[in-house]
C-alpha positions in Angstrom: -30.3 14.3 -30.3 -27.8 11.4 -31.0 -28.9 7.7 -31.0 -26.1 5.2 -31.3 -27.4 1.8 -32.3 -26.0 0.2 -35.5 -22.5 1.3 -35.3 -21.3 -1.2 -32.8 -21.4 -5.0 -32.7 -21.5 -6.7 -29.3 -22.0 -10.2 -30.7 -24.7 -12.6 -29.8 -24.4 -12.2 -26.1 -25.0 -8.5 -25.5 -27.4 -5.9 -27.0 -26.5 -2.3 -26.2 -27.4 1.2 -27.4 -27.0 4.8 -26.3 -28.7 8.1 -26.8 -28.0 11.6 -25.6 -29.8 15.0 -26.0 -29.4 18.6 -24.9 -32.7 18.1 -23.2 -36.4 19.1 -23.4 -38.6 21.7 -22.0 -39.3 25.3 -22.6 -35.7 26.5 -22.1 -33.4 23.6 -23.2 -29.8 23.8 -22.4 -27.5 25.4 -25.1 -24.9 22.8 -24.5 -24.8 19.1 -23.8 -22.5 18.5 -20.9 -23.4 14.8 -20.7 -21.3 12.1 -22.3 -21.2 8.3 -22.7 -18.9 5.5 -23.8 -19.6 2.2 -25.4 -16.8 -0.2 -26.4 -18.0 -3.2 -28.3 -16.8 -6.8 -28.5 -14.1 -5.9 -31.0 -12.8 -2.7 -29.3 -14.8 -0.3 -31.5 -15.7 2.6 -29.3 -18.1 5.6 -29.5 -18.5 8.6 -27.3 -19.2 12.3 -27.7 -16.5 14.8 -28.6 -17.5 18.4 -29.1 -21.1 17.2 -28.6 -20.9 15.0 -31.6 -20.5 11.2 -31.9 -16.7 10.2 -32.1 -15.6 6.7 -33.2 -12.3 5.1 -32.6 -10.6 1.7 -32.3 -9.2 0.7 -28.9 -5.9 -1.1 -29.4 -5.3 -4.6 -27.9 -8.9 -4.9 -26.7 -9.8 -8.5 -25.8 -12.5 -10.1 -28.0 -15.8 -10.2 -26.3 -15.1 -7.6 -23.6 -17.3 -4.6 -23.4 -17.6 -1.3 -21.5 -20.5 1.1 -21.0 -20.6 4.4 -19.1 -22.7 7.5 -18.7 -21.3 10.9 -17.5 -22.9 14.1 -16.5 -20.5 17.0 -16.5 -21.0 19.5 -13.7 -21.5 22.8 -15.6 -22.1 24.7 -12.4 -18.5 24.4 -11.5 -17.3 25.4 -15.0 -15.9 23.2 -17.8 -18.5 20.5 -17.2 -18.5 19.3 -20.8 -14.7 19.4 -20.9 -14.5 17.4 -17.7 -16.8 14.7 -19.0 -14.9 14.5 -22.3 -11.6 14.3 -20.5 -12.9 11.4 -18.4 -14.2 9.6 -21.4 -10.8 10.0 -23.2 -9.1 8.6 -20.0 -11.6 5.6 -20.0 -10.5 4.8 -23.6 -6.8 4.4 -22.2 -7.8 2.1 -19.4 -7.2 -1.6 -20.3 -9.9 -4.2 -20.0 -10.5 -5.2 -16.4 -11.7 -8.4 -15.0 -12.2 -7.7 -11.2 -13.4 -4.7 -9.2 -10.1 -4.2 -7.5 -8.2 -3.5 -10.7 -11.1 -1.4 -12.2 -11.2 0.7 -9.1 -7.4 1.2 -9.0 -7.4 2.3 -12.6 -10.4 4.7 -12.2 -9.1 6.2 -9.0 -5.8 6.9 -10.7 -7.6 8.5 -13.6 -9.5 10.7 -11.2 -6.4 11.8 -9.4 -4.6 12.5 -12.7 -7.4 14.5 -14.2 -8.0 16.4 -11.0 -4.3 17.5 -10.9 -4.4 18.4 -14.5 -7.5 20.6 -14.2 -6.1 22.3 -11.0 -2.9 23.2 -12.8 -4.7 24.6 -15.8 -7.4 26.5 -13.9 -7.1 29.8 -11.8 -5.6 29.6 -8.3 -7.9 28.6 -5.5 -10.6 27.5 -8.1 -12.2 24.1 -7.6 -11.7 21.6 -10.4 -14.7 20.7 -12.6 -16.5 17.4 -12.0 -18.6 14.8 -13.6 -20.6 11.8 -12.6 -19.4 8.4 -13.7 -21.6 5.3 -13.7 -19.8 2.5 -15.5 -20.3 -1.2 -16.3 -17.2 -3.3 -17.2 -18.4 -6.5 -18.9 -15.8 -9.2 -19.3 -16.6 -12.0 -21.7 -18.4 -14.9 -19.9 -18.4 -13.0 -16.5 -20.8 -11.0 -14.5 -20.6 -7.2 -15.1 -18.6 -5.0 -12.8 -20.0 -1.7 -11.5 -18.1 1.5 -10.7 -20.3 4.5 -9.6 -19.6 8.1 -8.6 -22.2 10.9 -8.4 -25.9 10.9 -9.1 -26.4 9.3 -12.4 -28.0 5.9 -11.9 -28.3 2.3 -13.0 -31.7 0.9 -13.3 -33.0 -2.6 -13.7 -36.2 -2.9 -15.6 -37.7 -6.3 -14.8 -41.2 -7.8 -14.1 -42.9 -4.5 -14.8 -40.9 -2.5 -12.3 -37.9 -0.2 -12.4 -35.4 -0.8 -9.5 -32.4 1.5 -9.0 -29.1 -0.3 -8.4 -27.0 2.5 -7.3 -27.0 5.1 -4.5 -27.0 8.8 -5.3 -24.0 10.7 -3.8 -26.1 13.6 -2.6 -26.5 15.4 0.8 -29.4 13.1 1.8 -27.2 10.1 1.5 -24.6 11.8 3.7 -27.3 12.4 6.3 -28.5 8.8 6.1 -24.9 7.7 6.6 -24.7 9.7 9.9 -28.0 8.3 11.1 -29.9 11.6 10.6 -32.3 10.1 7.9 -34.2 6.8 8.0 -35.1 4.8 4.9 -38.5 6.4 4.3 -37.3 9.9 4.5 -34.2 9.1 2.4 -36.2 7.6 -0.4 -38.7 10.5 -0.3 -35.9 13.0 -0.7 -33.7 11.2 -3.2 -36.3 9.5 -5.4 -39.5 11.4 -4.7 -38.0 14.8 -5.3 -35.2 16.4 -7.3 -32.4 18.4 -5.7 -29.4 19.6 -7.9 -26.8 19.2 -5.1 -24.2 16.5 -5.3 -21.7 15.4 -2.6 -19.1 13.5 -4.7 -18.0 13.7 -8.3 -15.3 12.3 -10.5 -12.4 14.7 -10.9 -14.0 17.2 -8.4 -13.6 15.0 -5.2 -15.9 14.5 -2.2 -17.8 16.2 0.5 -19.0 13.1 2.3 -17.1 13.6 5.5 -17.7 15.7 8.6 -15.4 18.5 7.4 -16.7 21.4 5.4 -13.6 21.0 3.2 -13.8 19.2 -0.2 -11.6 16.2 0.0 -9.6 15.3 -3.2 -9.9 11.6 -3.3 -13.0 9.6 -4.1 -14.7 7.7 -1.4 -16.4 4.4 -2.1 -19.7 3.8 -0.4 -20.3 0.3 0.7 -21.6 -1.9 3.6 -18.9 -0.4 5.8 -20.3 3.1 5.7 -23.8 3.0 4.1 -26.9 2.5 6.4 -28.3 -1.0 6.4 -31.1 -0.3 4.0 -28.5 0.8 1.3 -25.6 -1.6 2.2 -26.3 -3.9 -0.7 -25.9 -1.1 -3.2 -22.1 -0.5 -2.9 -20.5 1.6 -5.5 -18.0 -0.9 -6.6 -19.3 -4.4 -6.9 -20.0 -7.5 -9.1 -23.5 -6.8 -10.5 -26.1 -9.5 -10.3 -28.1 -9.5 -13.5 -31.6 -11.0 -13.9 -33.2 -13.1 -16.6 -35.1 -10.9 -19.2 -34.1 -7.6 -17.5 -33.2 -4.4 -19.3 -30.5 -2.4 -17.7 -30.4 1.4 -18.1 -27.6 3.8 -17.3 -29.0 7.3 -17.2 -28.1 10.9 -16.3 -30.3 12.9 -13.8 -31.9 15.2 -16.4 -34.6 12.4 -16.8 -35.9 12.8 -13.2 -35.3 16.5 -12.7 -39.0 17.2 -12.4 -41.9 17.5 -10.0 -42.7 13.8 -9.7 -39.6 11.7 -10.5 -41.2 8.4 -9.3 -44.1 8.9 -11.9 -41.5 9.5 -14.6 -39.5 6.4 -14.0 -42.7 4.3 -13.5 -43.3 4.8 -17.3 -40.1 3.1 -18.2 -41.0 -0.6 -17.9 -43.8 -0.3 -20.4 -41.6 1.7 -22.7 -38.9 -0.9 -22.6 -41.1 -4.0 -22.7 -40.4 -6.3 -25.6 -37.9 -4.0 -27.2 -34.2 -4.3 -28.2 -31.7 -2.0 -26.6 -31.9 0.5 -29.5 -35.7 0.4 -29.5 -35.8 1.1 -25.8 -33.4 4.0 -26.0 -35.4 5.5 -28.9 -38.7 5.0 -27.0 -37.4 6.5 -23.8 -35.9 9.6 -25.5 -38.9 10.0 -27.8 -41.4 9.8 -25.0 -39.4 12.3 -22.8 -39.3 14.9 -25.7 -42.9 14.3 -26.7 -44.3 14.4 -23.1 -41.9 16.3 -20.8 -42.8 15.7 -17.2 -44.5 18.3 -15.2 -42.2 20.7 -13.4 -39.3 19.8 -15.6 -36.0 21.5 -14.8 -34.5 21.4 -18.2 -31.2 19.5 -18.2 -29.2 17.3 -20.6 -30.4 13.7 -20.8 -28.3 10.6 -21.6 -29.4 7.0 -21.5 -27.7 3.6 -22.3 -29.7 0.4 -22.5 -28.2 -3.1 -22.2 -29.7 -6.6 -22.5 -27.7 -9.7 -21.8 -28.0 -12.9 -23.7 -28.3 -16.4 -22.1 -24.9 -17.7 -21.0 -23.2 -14.3 -21.2 -22.7 -13.8 -17.5 -21.9 -16.2 -14.7 -22.6 -16.0 -11.1 -25.8 -14.1 -11.5 -29.0 -13.9 -9.5 -32.2 -15.3 -10.9 -30.4 -17.6 -13.4 -28.8 -16.6 -16.6 -29.9 -13.4 -18.2 -31.9 -13.4 -21.5 -32.1 -10.7 -24.1 -31.6 -9.8 -27.7 -28.1 -10.1 -29.2 -26.6 -8.7 -32.3 -25.9 -5.1 -32.9 -26.3 -2.4 -30.2 
């Protein structure tokens, strides 16, 4: 298990930490195909390479800017770890972005480039590997920008509750987009159960349309194609952050169990009053000490972020508050 806490300095306005593990349960995975990325206020970055922490300095990184991402490589399609690592290395080359349009353009270009590269390197007719990507771009003094592909999630922990701020790209969401699932049945399927299928992934492409063919581009879900009860959770948007909240970027190994809602319901008490590093340590420690019933063993990765007062503008619920200093 790797816990990243003291190696990075986000300054007084952001507290962030990351942790990743091969998993828990009776038959834990042999390989950690998850990955993450943290870039701090000075351009110092850390991610996983060959399943171990890798540190580097991002050149020409603007002071105060930050980036945080979680990735879950799709091992079922082969080369899941390699796909997640390639995506992280690509993220290190993307310049700091200050709006969703430029962030989306850079990431969509990276998706297409990596997809073509893996297709050329792999056997004929083979599908390229894939990875989820849930990313927060955090310009200094501005509200964070969200970019989301796959079924990793962003959670907001506030007022004793855990609210999910992203939409899983899974078959149930496709059915809801077509009007075949209402809100109650969608929530029961996506958040009350665990299904290992995915309908869109970075590098792999998307199966969100009516065709049985896998389409190569990524398709952003937003108010134009999501059902009304999900329309406010678009994949690429300015994130509204709340005072005193803790934000968690997590891979789906956490809720791959018989009762995902009960598992997530434990998170507010585990995060209460804790710094980002303490929250990550508590969440990983609790999961390993008390694996949920019916656990389908998978890799687990989680990032915690707390914003300090005055660090983000244009937010809901006033300026956010949290602990600053080292992540």
